[in-house]
Every structure is written in structure tokens, then in C-alpha cells.
N, C-alpha and C positions, 0 to 999 in steps of 0.2 A: 840856435836856429830852430824854429818851430816847424817840424816836418809836416804835421797834419794840416797846415795852412797852404801847402803847395801841391800841385798835381803830382800824381804818382811817378810820372816820367822824370820830373825834376828831382824827386826823392831818389830814384834809381841812379840818376846822374851823380848826385851827392854821395851815395854809397860807394860807387866805383871810384870817385875821386879820393875818398877816404882810404880805400883799399889799394890804391895805386902802388905804393911802395911794397906792400906784401905781394901783389901780383907780379911785380918785376923780379921777385925772388922765388916764385913758385913755378915749377915746371908742369904741375898738374894739381888739380884740386876741385873744390866745389865752393862757389859763392852762394850763401844761403841768406834769404831775406824773408822775414816773417812779417805778414801784413794783417792789420786789423782795421776795419772801416776805411780802407784805402789809404792807410797811413802805415809807414814802416815802424814797427816796434823794436825790432832787433835785427842785426845783420852780422855776418862774419864770413870768414874764410876757413875752410877745412883743407888742410894739405899736410903731407908728410914729407918734410924737407930732409929727413935723415934716412939714408938707405944703407943697407949692409949687404955684402955678398961674401959668402964663405966665412962668415964671422968677423969680417973686417968692415969698418965704416968707410964709406966712400963719400967723396964730395958730391953735393947735390948738383943736378943738372941746372943749366942756365934757365932762368924764368923768361917771362914775356918781355919783349922790348916795349919801350914807351909807346911806340906806334901801334903795336899789337894790343896793348891795354886800351888805347883810345878806340880801336876798332871793336874790341870786346864790349866796351861801355856803350858804343853806338848800337851794337847788336842787341844788347840787353834792353835798351830803350825802344828800339824798333819792334822787338818781340812782344812788347806790351799790347800791340795791336791785335795779337792772337788770343789774348785773354778775354774770356767771355763771361759776363754776368756773375762775377763773384767779387766780394770785397774783403774776405777773410781767408787767409791761407798762407802758403809758402811758395816761394819761387826758388828753384835750384838751378844754378848755372854750372854745369860740369865742363871743365876745360882741360886741355893738355897741349903742351908745346912739343912738337916732334923733334927728337934729338938730331943734331947735325943738319937741320933743315930750317929754313926761315918760314915755317908754317905752323899753324895752330888749329885746333878744332874745338868746338863747343857744342853742347846740347843743353836744351832748356826744358824743364818740366815744371808744370803748375800743379799745385795741390790746393783745392778749396777745402776749408774745414770750418765747422760751426760748433758751438758749445750749447747744448740744450739747457744746461743749468742757468744760463744767462737770459733765456727768453722769458718774458713776462706774460703771464696768462691773464687776459682781461675778463673772460667769462668762464668761471670755474665749473659751471654745470656742463657746458658743451665740451670743455677741455677734459673733463673727467671721462666722458665717453671716448674721446680720442686717445687718452692715455690707456684706457681699458683695451682698445683695439690694438694698441702698440704692444701691450703685454701678451696678447693672443698670438702675435707674430712669432 
């Protein structure tokens, strides 16, 4: 599947469908998505499924239900409307399932980032003065 040929919302939907089994086994964690030119380059889930108390391993808490995963996927897609004017960066979706409750929570953060070494300079004389002014900062 060629991700850069489809809208970012469909790419986010694809990511959450790929992570569905992992999310149903995770009580808390972070879904991370790296974006370059409005295309997802890499994605994954950070979570810590092994817990210990007083030096003894405990069974992990129950993860999200399939219905919660579906709601989380829709939240991630809807939150794209809040992203403004950037095409390169990272989206982090932090989530947790509350123990003994049928509820969950999530927070979303956007980070835009750019790499200066990839920018091409068309007019070296005018850019030399710009680079000089950057060095003065």
C-alpha cells in the first residue's frame, strides 16, 4: 500500500487498524506517528506491559476494548482538523484505560520539525548574508 498517495486521515486510519491488536493488550501507552511531506514514514506503540510491585511480576491490566480502539481511531482522525500549517513532524497520542472502569482517556500533541540540511539554496549570495545573520544570533 502506498501511503503517500492517500490523504493523511486515511493514513492515520490505516495506522490504527495495524495497531489494533497491540492496543487491545495495552492499558496505557503512546501511539507515535512520524510524518514527512504529509506522509507517514514510521509509526509504533510505546507501552510497558510488564509491571512489578515489591519485586514480583504482576499480570498486566486489561487493555482497550475493540469499541474503545474504534473510538480512539476516530478521535485521532478528528484531531487532524486541529493541526495547522505543517507537513513534517510527529503526532503523539497518549492514552490510558482506567482500571475497573469502562473508560479511557487520551491526549494528543503535535510537533512540527524541519531539517535545515535538506533545504536547497537557490541564490548563494543572498543566502550567505542570511547564514551570517544566523551565526550572529
